[in-house]
C-alpha positions, 0 to 999 in steps of 0.5 A: 256218612261215618267218615263225615261225622268224623271229619266234622269231628276234628275239625270241631276240635281243631277250632277249638283248639285255635280259638282261643276263648275255648282255652281260656274257658278250659284252663279256669275249669281244669284250675277251678276242679284243682281248686277244688280238688285241694280243699277237698284234700284239706278237710278231715274225712271220716274215711281217711281217718281210722275210725273210733270203734276200729281202734284197739281197747285200752286195759289200765289193769289195776292190779295183778297184770299177769293174769292178762297178758300171759293169756292174751301172749297165750292165745291168738289175740293180738294184744300190746303189752306196756309197762309202768310199774319202774320198781319191778326186778322182772316181769314174767312177760314182755313188754313192747314198752317198759318204763325202765328202758326210758327212767332208771328207778335207782337212780331216781332215788338216788338224785331225789333222794326219795324213799320206794314210792315216792321214787315210784311216782316220780318215777311215773311223773317223769315217765308222763312226759313221754305219753304223747309217743306212747300214744303216738306208737299205738296208732301207727300199730292200731290197726294190727292190735285188739287190746292194749293192756297197761300193767300199773304200780303194785301200789295202786294208789301211786297210780289212781291219786297221783297226778301224773296218774290221771295224765295217763288215764285221760290221755289214752281216754281221750284216744281209745276205749278206755276200761279199767279192770280191778284185780281181786285177791279172792283168797283174801278177799273172803273176810267179809270187812277185806272185801268191804276194802275192796269194795270200797276201793273200786268205787272210788276208782270208778268216780275218779277215772270216771270208765267202765270198771269190770270186778276181776276176782282172781285165784278162782283155782284156790276159792271160788268167787260166788260167795262175793257175788251172793254179798253184793246180791243179796244184803242180808248174806253179808250182814250174816257173814258180818255177825261174826265180828265185832270189831268197829270196821266190822260196823262200819261195813255193814252200814256202808253195805248198803250204801254200796248197793248201787255200785254192785248194781252198775259194776260188771264182776267176772272170775278169773284163774292165772294157772287155770284160765278159767274164765277168760272168755268171759273177762273179754267179753265183760271188756267187750261189753264195757267198749260198749259202754265206753261209746255211749257214754264216756265218748258222748260226755269227751265230746261235751267236754271238748264243745265246752272247751272250744265255746270258751278258747272260742269266746275269748278270742272274739272277746281280745278281738273286740278289745283290741279293736275298740283300741284301735279304733280310740287310738285312731291310727296312731303309736299306742303306749300300752298299758300294764295298769301300774299307773292308774293305781293312785299312790300316797303322796307324802307331804313335806310337813309329814316328812319332817315331823318324822325325822323330828320324832327320830331325832326325839327318840334318840335322844330319848334313848341316850338320856335312858342310857345316861340316867341307867349309868349313874343309877349304876355308880350311884349304887 
């Protein structure tokens, strides 16, 4: 029975191989499968690309970045360091990407005849043209990184309020989860007026970048930061600290303390020490919480803006195609001359009579000038 079944199956296989219609159907099925497979390969699946959540967190440090870089290099945190300060002489840490390797700060000063701040700004502008290469280099190591630490120039206004700083920040924010860490010198912030200036600057950075912000009070081994947290939470305590000052800035700080109340409530604040390493765990915990906030808020806003941009581009393409179709229908296949719009304008034409009148007026003016000169000569000799 088994032999018969084997012989029947072999006979059936032989008949199928001899049947040309079967071969044709098999070839068509195979071609269809190959076509479907090629189409699937062209599609960008979520599994083939790196998930946005699995990418490293970019931490843009505004202020003293050495406290974070040294901690990540001494711990088990997998970090990637990017230095954007072209004027720094020596770095207390090793940088994976250094702007000084691409742009020569002193040569920029000589070539463009600039001062210190202008040289830093111009160097950032030149380096901003390489932002795509920097992001590509980071993406190649994305699976092996936890954080990307970006050290900005010491003149923080050059980075936060310049076009190059905005380009670099938005490029990172559109590719990786990005957080801003504003580092405050805690001993200097003990002065309530200085504290208010720091808070105003942090608030301006928050609204400029529209990214999650982590207030980092450094040097807590020298001066504890609890007074700053109390001033942020208790309005009356900050007012009492300002009672010993009677300047205009103290009055301004007093009026601004209530205006920043909403900013204080929605901002994460931590205290760290670069010497002892105190507060680093709390700092990176705040960074992780801010990364979640980025995914919930900024990422959704970014997708919304991208969709709006794609919609506007689609509308523009559709309008251009409709205009082209109308032009083709009106021309009816004939050669059409592109209109620049200049021949449609009507320019005033000068009549011959007007030209003659102008020539007569010019001759009269010339004769009058000659008569005036003769009169002056006669008057001179008569005197």
